[in-house]
Chimera marker file (.cmm) of the C-alpha trace (Angstrom):
<marker_set name="trace">
<marker id="1" x="-52.297" y="-53.947" z="32.801" r="1" g="1" b="0" radius="0.5"/>
<marker id="2" x="-51.062" y="-50.448" z="32.013" r="1" g="1" b="0" radius="0.5"/>
<marker id="3" x="-50.782" y="-47.917" z="34.805" r="1" g="1" b="0" radius="0.5"/>
<marker id="4" x="-53.378" y="-45.638" z="33.166" r="1" g="1" b="0" radius="0.5"/>
<marker id="5" x="-55.829" y="-48.550" z="32.940" r="1" g="1" b="0" radius="0.5"/>
<marker id="6" x="-55.269" y="-49.351" z="36.626" r="1" g="1" b="0" radius="0.5"/>
<marker id="7" x="-55.990" y="-45.768" z="37.666" r="1" g="1" b="0" radius="0.5"/>
<marker id="8" x="-59.279" y="-45.762" z="35.757" r="1" g="1" b="0" radius="0.5"/>
<marker id="9" x="-60.482" y="-48.741" z="37.800" r="1" g="1" b="0" radius="0.5"/>
<marker id="10" x="-60.071" y="-47.095" z="41.200" r="1" g="1" b="0" radius="0.5"/>
<marker id="11" x="-62.173" y="-44.505" z="42.979" r="1" g="1" b="0" radius="0.5"/>
<marker id="12" x="-60.485" y="-41.938" z="45.183" r="1" g="1" b="0" radius="0.5"/>
<marker id="13" x="-62.471" y="-40.118" z="47.837" r="1" g="1" b="0" radius="0.5"/>
<marker id="14" x="-61.593" y="-37.373" z="50.240" r="1" g="1" b="0" radius="0.5"/>
<marker id="15" x="-62.945" y="-37.707" z="53.761" r="1" g="1" b="0" radius="0.5"/>
<marker id="16" x="-62.731" y="-35.495" z="56.814" r="1" g="1" b="0" radius="0.5"/>
<marker id="17" x="-62.274" y="-36.764" z="60.369" r="1" g="1" b="0" radius="0.5"/>
<marker id="18" x="-62.297" y="-34.927" z="63.668" r="1" g="1" b="0" radius="0.5"/>
<marker id="19" x="-59.086" y="-35.000" z="65.696" r="1" g="1" b="0" radius="0.5"/>
<marker id="20" x="-60.663" y="-37.546" z="68.045" r="1" g="1" b="0" radius="0.5"/>
<marker id="21" x="-61.726" y="-39.804" z="65.165" r="1" g="1" b="0" radius="0.5"/>
<marker id="22" x="-58.250" y="-39.583" z="63.616" r="1" g="1" b="0" radius="0.5"/>
<marker id="23" x="-56.541" y="-40.521" z="66.907" r="1" g="1" b="0" radius="0.5"/>
<marker id="24" x="-58.717" y="-43.627" z="67.010" r="1" g="1" b="0" radius="0.5"/>
<marker id="25" x="-57.956" y="-44.511" z="63.373" r="1" g="1" b="0" radius="0.5"/>
<marker id="26" x="-54.213" y="-44.015" z="63.885" r="1" g="1" b="0" radius="0.5"/>
<marker id="27" x="-54.261" y="-46.727" z="66.563" r="1" g="1" b="0" radius="0.5"/>
<marker id="28" x="-54.886" y="-49.242" z="63.766" r="1" g="1" b="0" radius="0.5"/>
<marker id="29" x="-51.760" y="-48.319" z="61.774" r="1" g="1" b="0" radius="0.5"/>
<marker id="30" x="-49.554" y="-51.372" z="61.503" r="1" g="1" b="0" radius="0.5"/>
<marker id="31" x="-52.506" y="-53.612" z="62.396" r="1" g="1" b="0" radius="0.5"/>
<marker id="32" x="-54.922" y="-52.881" z="59.553" r="1" g="1" b="0" radius="0.5"/>
<marker id="33" x="-52.458" y="-51.330" z="57.120" r="1" g="1" b="0" radius="0.5"/>
<marker id="34" x="-49.288" y="-49.353" z="56.792" r="1" g="1" b="0" radius="0.5"/>
<marker id="35" x="-50.548" y="-46.051" z="55.406" r="1" g="1" b="0" radius="0.5"/>
<marker id="36" x="-53.564" y="-43.831" z="56.021" r="1" g="1" b="0" radius="0.5"/>
<marker id="37" x="-55.533" y="-44.866" z="52.932" r="1" g="1" b="0" radius="0.5"/>
<marker id="38" x="-54.967" y="-48.567" z="53.547" r="1" g="1" b="0" radius="0.5"/>
<marker id="39" x="-56.081" y="-48.319" z="57.177" r="1" g="1" b="0" radius="0.5"/>
<marker id="40" x="-59.262" y="-46.376" z="56.331" r="1" g="1" b="0" radius="0.5"/>
<marker id="41" x="-60.063" y="-48.719" z="53.410" r="1" g="1" b="0" radius="0.5"/>
<marker id="42" x="-59.642" y="-51.799" z="55.614" r="1" g="1" b="0" radius="0.5"/>
<marker id="43" x="-61.776" y="-50.302" z="58.391" r="1" g="1" b="0" radius="0.5"/>
<marker id="44" x="-64.573" y="-49.651" z="55.877" r="1" g="1" b="0" radius="0.5"/>
<marker id="45" x="-64.292" y="-53.161" z="54.410" r="1" g="1" b="0" radius="0.5"/>
<marker id="46" x="-64.280" y="-54.724" z="57.888" r="1" g="1" b="0" radius="0.5"/>
<marker id="47" x="-67.407" y="-52.746" z="58.797" r="1" g="1" b="0" radius="0.5"/>
<marker id="48" x="-69.158" y="-53.835" z="55.590" r="1" g="1" b="0" radius="0.5"/>
<marker id="49" x="-68.244" y="-57.463" z="56.287" r="1" g="1" b="0" radius="0.5"/>
<marker id="50" x="-69.456" y="-57.183" z="59.889" r="1" g="1" b="0" radius="0.5"/>
<marker id="51" x="-72.813" y="-55.861" z="58.687" r="1" g="1" b="0" radius="0.5"/>
<marker id="52" x="-73.043" y="-58.745" z="56.187" r="1" g="1" b="0" radius="0.5"/>
<marker id="53" x="-73.184" y="-56.276" z="53.306" r="1" g="1" b="0" radius="0.5"/>
<marker id="54" x="-70.340" y="-58.033" z="51.503" r="1" g="1" b="0" radius="0.5"/>
<marker id="55" x="-71.916" y="-61.475" z="51.897" r="1" g="1" b="0" radius="0.5"/>
<marker id="56" x="-75.332" y="-60.202" z="50.794" r="1" g="1" b="0" radius="0.5"/>
<marker id="57" x="-73.872" y="-58.595" z="47.668" r="1" g="1" b="0" radius="0.5"/>
<marker id="58" x="-71.950" y="-61.745" z="46.726" r="1" g="1" b="0" radius="0.5"/>
<marker id="59" x="-75.095" y="-63.852" z="47.159" r="1" g="1" b="0" radius="0.5"/>
<marker id="60" x="-77.166" y="-61.371" z="45.146" r="1" g="1" b="0" radius="0.5"/>
<marker id="61" x="-74.616" y="-61.293" z="42.327" r="1" g="1" b="0" radius="0.5"/>
<marker id="62" x="-74.423" y="-65.078" z="42.362" r="1" g="1" b="0" radius="0.5"/>
<marker id="63" x="-78.203" y="-65.407" z="42.048" r="1" g="1" b="0" radius="0.5"/>
<marker id="64" x="-78.324" y="-62.796" z="39.293" r="1" g="1" b="0" radius="0.5"/>
<marker id="65" x="-75.577" y="-64.597" z="37.386" r="1" g="1" b="0" radius="0.5"/>
<marker id="66" x="-77.478" y="-67.872" z="37.531" r="1" g="1" b="0" radius="0.5"/>
<marker id="67" x="-80.636" y="-66.314" z="36.080" r="1" g="1" b="0" radius="0.5"/>
<marker id="68" x="-79.090" y="-65.204" z="32.789" r="1" g="1" b="0" radius="0.5"/>
<link id1="1" id2="2" r="1" g="1" b="0" radius="0.2"/>
<link id1="2" id2="3" r="1" g="1" b="0" radius="0.2"/>
<link id1="3" id2="4" r="1" g="1" b="0" radius="0.2"/>
<link id1="4" id2="5" r="1" g="1" b="0" radius="0.2"/>
<link id1="5" id2="6" r="1" g="1" b="0" radius="0.2"/>
<link id1="6" id2="7" r="1" g="1" b="0" radius="0.2"/>
<link id1="7" id2="8" r="1" g="1" b="0" radius="0.2"/>
<link id1="8" id2="9" r="1" g="1" b="0" radius="0.2"/>
<link id1="9" id2="10" r="1" g="1" b="0" radius="0.2"/>
<link id1="10" id2="11" r="1" g="1" b="0" radius="0.2"/>
<link id1="11" id2="12" r="1" g="1" b="0" radius="0.2"/>
<link id1="12" id2="13" r="1" g="1" b="0" radius="0.2"/>
<link id1="13" id2="14" r="1" g="1" b="0" radius="0.2"/>
<link id1="14" id2="15" r="1" g="1" b="0" radius="0.2"/>
<link id1="15" id2="16" r="1" g="1" b="0" radius="0.2"/>
<link id1="16" id2="17" r="1" g="1" b="0" radius="0.2"/>
<link id1="17" id2="18" r="1" g="1" b="0" radius="0.2"/>
<link id1="18" id2="19" r="1" g="1" b="0" radius="0.2"/>
<link id1="19" id2="20" r="1" g="1" b="0" radius="0.2"/>
<link id1="20" id2="21" r="1" g="1" b="0" radius="0.2"/>
<link id1="21" id2="22" r="1" g="1" b="0" radius="0.2"/>
<link id1="22" id2="23" r="1" g="1" b="0" radius="0.2"/>
<link id1="23" id2="24" r="1" g="1" b="0" radius="0.2"/>
<link id1="24" id2="25" r="1" g="1" b="0" radius="0.2"/>
<link id1="25" id2="26" r="1" g="1" b="0" radius="0.2"/>
<link id1="26" id2="27" r="1" g="1" b="0" radius="0.2"/>
<link id1="27" id2="28" r="1" g="1" b="0" radius="0.2"/>
<link id1="28" id2="29" r="1" g="1" b="0" radius="0.2"/>
<link id1="29" id2="30" r="1" g="1" b="0" radius="0.2"/>
<link id1="30" id2="31" r="1" g="1" b="0" radius="0.2"/>
<link id1="31" id2="32" r="1" g="1" b="0" radius="0.2"/>
<link id1="32" id2="33" r="1" g="1" b="0" radius="0.2"/>
<link id1="33" id2="34" r="1" g="1" b="0" radius="0.2"/>
<link id1="34" id2="35" r="1" g="1" b="0" radius="0.2"/>
<link id1="35" id2="36" r="1" g="1" b="0" radius="0.2"/>
<link id1="36" id2="37" r="1" g="1" b="0" radius="0.2"/>
<link id1="37" id2="38" r="1" g="1" b="0" radius="0.2"/>
<link id1="38" id2="39" r="1" g="1" b="0" radius="0.2"/>
<link id1="39" id2="40" r="1" g="1" b="0" radius="0.2"/>
<link id1="40" id2="41" r="1" g="1" b="0" radius="0.2"/>
<link id1="41" id2="42" r="1" g="1" b="0" radius="0.2"/>
<link id1="42" id2="43" r="1" g="1" b="0" radius="0.2"/>
<link id1="43" id2="44" r="1" g="1" b="0" radius="0.2"/>
<link id1="44" id2="45" r="1" g="1" b="0" radius="0.2"/>
<link id1="45" id2="46" r="1" g="1" b="0" radius="0.2"/>
<link id1="46" id2="47" r="1" g="1" b="0" radius="0.2"/>
<link id1="47" id2="48" r="1" g="1" b="0" radius="0.2"/>
<link id1="48" id2="49" r="1" g="1" b="0" radius="0.2"/>
<link id1="49" id2="50" r="1" g="1" b="0" radius="0.2"/>
<link id1="50" id2="51" r="1" g="1" b="0" radius="0.2"/>
<link id1="51" id2="52" r="1" g="1" b="0" radius="0.2"/>
<link id1="52" id2="53" r="1" g="1" b="0" radius="0.2"/>
<link id1="53" id2="54" r="1" g="1" b="0" radius="0.2"/>
<link id1="54" id2="55" r="1" g="1" b="0" radius="0.2"/>
<link id1="55" id2="56" r="1" g="1" b="0" radius="0.2"/>
<link id1="56" id2="57" r="1" g="1" b="0" radius="0.2"/>
<link id1="57" id2="58" r="1" g="1" b="0" radius="0.2"/>
<link id1="58" id2="59" r="1" g="1" b="0" radius="0.2"/>
<link id1="59" id2="60" r="1" g="1" b="0" radius="0.2"/>
<link id1="60" id2="61" r="1" g="1" b="0" radius="0.2"/>
<link id1="61" id2="62" r="1" g="1" b="0" radius="0.2"/>
<link id1="62" id2="63" r="1" g="1" b="0" radius="0.2"/>
<link id1="63" id2="64" r="1" g="1" b="0" radius="0.2"/>
<link id1="64" id2="65" r="1" g="1" b="0" radius="0.2"/>
<link id1="65" id2="66" r="1" g="1" b="0" radius="0.2"/>
<link id1="66" id2="67" r="1" g="1" b="0" radius="0.2"/>
<link id1="67" id2="68" r="1" g="1" b="0" radius="0.2"/>
</marker_set>
């Protein structure tokens, strides 16, 4: 896959954290990722998994795929 094609398949977002929130997030560096973006991305994905959002979406997509 070409680099330009890869970039078109990602979504970049800018978020703002308070100093207190950032200190908490920084504690996960090395545990949930090596750079800021990776740590924040993994925290979001872990939260979605904890709330069963990921599982629900996979099940929904699976059901929708079977109905075609």
